[in-house]
C-alpha positions in Angstrom: -70.8 44.4 199.8 -72.8 45.9 203.2 -76.6 45.6 202.3 -75.2 41.3 201.3 -78.0 39.5 203.1 -77.0 36.0 200.7 -74.0 34.6 198.8 -75.1 32.2 196.9 -73.2 30.2 194.7 -73.7 28.3 191.3 -72.8 24.3 191.6 -71.5 23.4 189.1 -67.9 24.2 188.1 -68.0 27.0 190.9 -68.4 24.2 193.6 -68.3 21.3 192.2 -65.0 20.0 189.8 -67.0 19.2 186.5 -64.4 17.4 184.6 -63.6 15.4 188.4 -65.8 12.1 186.7 -63.3 11.7 183.5 -60.0 12.5 185.3 -61.0 9.2 187.4 -61.3 7.1 184.1 -58.1 8.7 182.8 -56.9 5.6 182.7 -59.1 4.0 180.2 -60.1 7.2 178.2 -56.2 8.3 177.4 -54.9 11.4 177.3 -58.0 12.9 175.3 -60.0 13.1 179.2 -59.9 16.1 179.4 -60.4 17.7 175.9 -63.6 14.8 176.2 -64.6 16.4 179.5 -64.7 19.9 178.6 -66.2 19.1 175.0 -69.0 17.2 177.5 -69.7 20.4 179.5 -70.1 22.3 176.6 -72.5 20.1 175.0 -73.8 19.9 178.3 -74.5 23.5 178.6 -76.0 24.1 174.8 -78.4 21.1 174.9 -79.9 23.3 178.6 -80.0 27.1 176.6 -81.6 25.1 173.3 -84.0 23.5 175.3 -85.2 26.5 177.0 -85.9 28.1 174.3 -87.4 25.6 172.5 -89.5 25.0 175.3 -88.9 21.5 175.7 -87.2 20.3 179.1 -85.8 17.6 180.3 -84.5 17.3 183.4 -80.0 18.6 184.0 -79.7 14.3 184.4 -81.7 13.7 181.3 -79.4 16.1 179.7 -76.0 15.1 181.1 -76.6 11.9 179.8 -77.7 12.9 176.2 -74.9 15.0 176.1 -72.8 12.2 177.4 -74.2 10.3 174.8 -72.5 12.7 171.9 -69.3 13.5 173.7 -68.3 9.0 173.6 -69.5 8.8 170.2 -67.6 12.2 168.9 -64.7 11.0 170.6 -65.4 7.2 170.2 -65.1 6.1 173.4 -66.3 2.8 174.4 -70.3 2.9 175.2 -69.9 0.3 177.9 -67.6 3.1 180.4 -71.3 5.7 180.2 -72.3 3.6 183.6 -69.2 4.5 185.1 -68.8 7.9 184.3 -72.4 9.1 185.1 -71.5 6.9 188.1 -68.9 9.8 188.5 -71.0 12.2 187.9 -73.3 12.0 190.4 -70.2 12.9 192.9 -68.2 15.2 192.1 -65.4 16.4 193.8 -65.6 19.9 195.3 -62.4 22.2 194.5 -59.7 22.0 196.7 -60.6 25.2 199.1 -64.2 25.0 198.6 -64.9 23.6 202.3 -62.7 25.5 204.1 -64.6 28.1 203.0 -68.0 27.5 203.2 -67.0 26.4 206.3 -65.9 29.8 207.7 -68.8 30.9 205.9 -70.6 29.4 207.8 -69.4 31.6 210.4 -70.7 34.6 209.5 -74.9 36.3 209.8 -75.1 35.1 205.6 -78.2 33.5 204.5 -76.2 30.5 202.4 -78.0 28.9 199.3 -77.2 26.6 196.1 -78.9 27.6 193.3 -78.3 25.5 189.7 -79.8 23.6 187.1 -78.7 20.7 189.0 -82.0 18.6 190.2 -82.8 18.5 193.7 -81.6 14.9 193.8 -78.6 15.8 192.5 -77.9 18.3 194.2 -78.8 16.9 197.4 -76.3 13.8 196.9 -73.6 16.4 195.7 -73.9 17.8 199.1 -73.6 14.9 201.0 -70.9 13.4 199.3 -68.7 15.5 200.0 -70.3 16.2 203.9 -71.4 19.6 203.2 -75.1 18.9 204.7 -75.0 21.6 207.2 -73.7 24.3 205.4 -76.6 26.0 203.0 -80.2 27.4 204.5 -81.4 26.0 201.0 -80.4 24.2 197.5 -82.1 26.0 194.5 -82.9 23.7 191.6 -84.0 25.0 188.5 -86.9 22.6 188.2 -89.0 25.3 190.1 -89.4 27.1 187.3 -89.2 24.4 184.5 -86.7 26.5 182.5 -82.8 26.8 182.5 -80.1 29.2 183.9 -79.8 32.5 182.7 -83.9 32.7 182.8 -84.7 35.7 185.1 -87.1 32.9 186.6 -84.0 31.0 187.9 -82.2 34.1 189.6 -85.7 34.8 191.1 -86.2 31.8 193.2 -84.0 32.6 196.5 -85.8 36.6 196.0 -89.2 35.2 196.6 -87.5 32.2 199.0 -85.2 34.5 201.6 -87.4 38.1 200.5 -84.8 40.3 199.8 -83.3 42.4 197.6 -81.2 42.0 194.5 -79.1 43.7 195.7 -78.6 42.1 198.5 -77.5 39.2 197.1 -73.4 37.9 196.7 -73.4 35.3 193.1 -71.1 33.5 192.2 -70.0 31.3 189.5 -67.2 30.3 187.2 -69.5 30.8 183.9 -69.2 34.0 182.5 -72.9 33.4 181.1 -74.3 32.9 184.5 -72.6 35.6 186.1 -74.0 37.7 183.3 -77.4 36.7 183.5 -77.5 37.2 187.4 -76.3 40.5 187.2 -77.9 41.2 184.5 -80.4 40.6 187.0 -79.2 42.7 189.5 -77.5 40.4 191.8 -73.8 41.7 192.7 -72.1 38.5 190.6 -68.8 37.7 191.0 -66.9 35.5 188.4 -65.2 33.2 189.4 -62.2 32.5 187.0 -60.3 29.4 188.2 -58.3 29.1 184.7 -57.8 33.0 183.9 -59.9 32.8 181.2 -62.0 36.2 179.2 -65.1 37.6 180.3 -68.0 37.0 177.7 -69.5 40.3 176.6 -73.0 40.3 177.5 -73.7 43.6 178.7 -72.5 43.3 182.6 -68.9 43.4 183.9 -68.4 42.5 187.2 -66.9 44.8 189.9 -65.4 41.6 191.7 -63.7 38.4 190.5 -61.4 35.6 192.2 -59.2 32.6 191.1 -60.8 30.8 193.8 -63.5 30.9 196.7 -61.0 32.0 199.3 -60.8 35.6 198.0 -64.6 35.9 198.6 -63.4 36.0 201.9 -61.2 39.4 201.9 -64.2 40.8 200.0 -66.8 40.6 202.6 
């Protein structure tokens, strides 16, 4: 950690709770809300990977909408809820410890940034709705390169912007494929393992994993 100059965070699932949109509608959706939310997220990610492989790019908001439509049909959720769920996705909640940790990191000399699949407008709205406007030096979107993570073109973005070396970045994500993508690229990737999951076998094992972002403070 001695040579670290930038701490970069994934957004969805790392800073912002991707299930919080469906959770806010659980009275309408019923007991299946969490299974529905997980299916929506999985489908959303699958669409990003498939579109990258096919060279058929759509931005993250379009992918989110497409994956929601499939998920609602699969779980037989009334189509009238689509607009409400999409509106809530624009203002996802942060995980409980996120704001406190980010405010403490802001007092350090590290560059702080988000690197996400989200569109610039989506990410800026999330940052604003959670009162994080003064935290980040940059909010990077894959739309700058037109391909989704884990493409190396995405992990290149902050390196070029900050004019730093790959090994000078600490990158945090809750997504094992994203941790592996950043790690194989050359980042010091840290897995945010909130749910005690098993890490994927993708040619990278992170040196550190944390249960939440609060444990990052102990590492740095």
